[in-house]
N, C-alpha and C positions, 0 to 999 in steps of 0.2 A: 232714648239715649241712656237711661239708667240701666236697662237690661243689657245693652251693648257694653257698657262699662263693667257690669257684673261678669259677663262672659270673659272679658279681658282680664279681670282679676282672677277668675277661675283658671285661665290659661297660665298666669304667673304662679299661682299656688301649685298647680299641677307640675309645672316646670321645676319648682323648688322641692316639692314633697311627693311626687308621683301622683297616682290616681286612687286615693283611698275612697271607699264607698260613699262617704259624705260628699266629696267633691264631684264624683260621678253623678250622684243624685241632684246636686245643685246645678250642674251643667244641663242635665236633662230637663229640669224644671225651667231654667232660664231659656234654653233653646226652644222648648215647647211654647213658652209665652211669646217669644219673638216670632215664631212661626204662625201664631194665631193672628188673623187679619180681621177680627171683629171684637166687639165687647159683648159679654154675656154674663148676666148675674153680677157676682162680685168681682169678675175678671174684666175690669174696665181698662180700655186703652184709649188715651186721648188722641192718638194718631189714627185710630180706627174705632170711632165711637158708636157706629151702627152695629146692630146684630144681623147676622145672615138670616135669610128667610127659613132655612133648614139648618138646624144645629149639626155639626160634625165633630168628631173627635180628632184631636191632634195626636198623631202617632210619630214617634221618633225611634230610630234604632241606632244604638251606639256601635261604632266601628271597633270591634274587639281587637283587631290586629293593631290598630293605633294605640289602644289602651295597653296591650301587652308590650309594645315597643317602648312606650313611655315608662314602664315599670322597671 
């Protein structure tokens, strides 16, 4: 719930201020954390407490067209 609230806050900040690099980075970090469906090391999720048998990287790609349209 906290990560979802954070993404909503980032949406509001981007609507008010555009997409400066700090907000883009914050969004990528929050969305990557939401995409992860396991806990590993210091990245604990109470809604997904188990670790996957094989670790995988979470990869996201920002839609540059949307970023440019918001600017």
